[in-house]
N, C-alpha and C positions, 0 to 999 in steps of 0.2 A: 410349403411352407405352412407353421402353423401358426393359428388366430389364439393366442392370449388374450385379447380384452376380452371374451366373452368370458374366461373362464372366473370365479371367484373364491380367492385367494381362501383356504382353508388351514387355520390354527387352532392347537387347544388351551386355552386360556384358562389360568393367566402365562404370560409367557414371556420370558426376556426380547424385548425388542431393540434394534438401532436406527438411530437416526443422524444421517449425514446432514454437518450444518456448517456453513457455508458464512464468514462475516467478515471485515475489513479486519485489517491485523491489529490494532490498535483496540480490539474492543475484548473485556475480561470478562472470556466465555461462561468461567464461573458461576460469577453474578448474574451474566442475561439469562443463566438458564435456570439459577435457584429462584427468582422472581417469576419463572413459568409456573414448573415444579412445585415447587417450595419446600416440603420436608421430604418428600419423596425419595427414597434412597435411591444412586446413581451414580453413573460412572461417566466422566468425561475425560478424554483423548485426541490430544495433538494425532489431525493426521499426515498432512502434507499444508504444503504455504505454496504458492502462486508465482510463477517464472519470476515476477517483477515485484513477488515478496508485499504486494497490495492486501494479496485477501488470504485465509486461514482456512481450512476445515477440522473439521472435529467431530469427533463419534459420540453420541452422546446414547449409554445403554441403561434405560431401567426396568419396569416390570411393567406391563399393562394386565389389567384386567378380563378387559375383555372388548372387541372392537368398537365401540364405538368412544374408551376411555382412548385406544390408539389415532383413532383419527382428528379427537378431539386434544389430542396434544400437537398433531402435525401441524393442525391449525393454529394451534395458539402461540407455534415454536413459528410460521411461516410470518405470520403477524407481528409478530417482536420485532421493533425498529432496530433496532439491532442486531438482525438472524437478518443476511441478504437473499440463502437460498438453503431451503432444507430437501433432503434427499432422504 
């Protein structure tokens, strides 16, 4: 088996990056994302709905400028009260 935990992700920045966001079904995802990324150009598309309909997942795609930018966005998305999970 290959151990990927010791490998570093090598990306050529700037690049488009996708975050998978999981929220409660009643959350306005567009307003939530806008609070975090402000005026940055982005796309949000609905992905899946949980079996019982309580959660929805979305794909957020935007341009990240460097590794720090990518990680900081991940952190801010994960800390927002409306977002239950970021992948």
